[in-house]
C-alpha distance (Angstrom), angle and dihedral (degrees) to the residues before:
residue distance angle dihedral
X1 . . .
X2 3.82 . .
X3 3.78 122.6 .
X4 3.80 126.4 -132.2
X5 3.82 93.5 -107.0
X6 3.85 90.5 63.0
X7 3.81 94.9 63.1
X8 3.79 122.0 102.0
X9 3.80 127.2 -133.9
X10 3.80 111.3 -71.5
X11 3.81 95.7 20.2
X12 3.80 120.4 130.9
X13 3.79 126.2 -144.7
X14 3.78 142.8 164.3
X15 3.81 120.6 -126.4
X16 3.81 111.9 -116.7
X17 3.83 101.1 175.0
X18 3.79 145.9 -20.3
X19 3.81 114.6 -131.3
X20 3.78 121.7 -134.8
X21 3.77 137.2 25.3
X22 3.80 100.0 -124.0
X23 3.81 127.6 112.9
X24 3.82 94.3 -86.1
X25 3.81 93.9 52.1
X26 3.79 92.0 46.1
X27 3.81 90.3 49.2
X28 3.82 90.6 52.3
X29 3.80 88.6 54.7
X30 3.83 90.0 48.3
X31 3.82 89.0 52.4
X32 3.82 91.0 57.6
X33 3.81 104.1 -92.8
X34 3.78 90.4 136.0
X35 3.82 124.2 149.5
X36 3.80 109.9 -84.6
X37 3.81 94.8 28.0
X38 3.80 116.5 133.9
X39 3.82 116.1 -129.5
X40 3.81 131.9 -171.6
X41 3.80 125.1 -164.5
X42 3.82 106.1 -127.5
X43 3.81 103.1 -180.0
X44 3.78 145.7 -35.8
X45 3.79 127.2 -125.5
X46 3.82 114.7 -105.6
X47 3.82 91.7 -97.0
X48 3.82 92.2 42.6
X49 3.80 99.2 -104.8
X50 3.05 131.7 113.7
X51 3.81 108.7 31.3
X52 3.80 129.8 -157.3
X53 3.81 116.4 -132.7
X54 3.79 129.3 -173.5
X55 3.79 119.7 -142.1
X56 3.79 137.3 149.0
X57 3.82 92.2 4.6
X58 3.80 98.3 -53.4
X59 3.79 140.2 78.7
X60 3.79 123.9 -113.5
X61 3.80 127.2 -169.2
X62 3.82 115.7 -147.6
X63 3.79 134.9 178.9
X64 3.78 118.1 -124.7
X65 3.80 91.7 -109.1
X66 3.80 89.2 58.3
X67 3.82 95.5 43.1
X68 3.82 91.1 51.7
X69 3.82 88.7 66.5
X70 3.82 92.0 62.8
X71 3.80 117.4 82.4
X72 3.79 114.0 -156.2
X73 3.77 142.4 179.8
X74 3.80 115.7 -133.8
X75 3.80 116.7 -120.7
X76 3.79 123.7 -140.6
X77 3.78 113.4 -133.6
X78 3.80 115.6 -141.1
X79 3.77 111.7 -149.7
């Protein structure tokens, strides 16, 4: 299963799980990265890290090390 850090700008995904039970993983859950949540990659920093994601009506900036904890399922966009 892909992780959030593997997505490209503009891609959509649904959170499937957050790995770990430490403070960082728990904080990601507190910030709304709950299973079933839709996420869109907004943009990457010029050097590729951090990345801005949009979820639950707000934007969240995460480092790659944080985004690698979040397993997602890519969504197909029907146009």
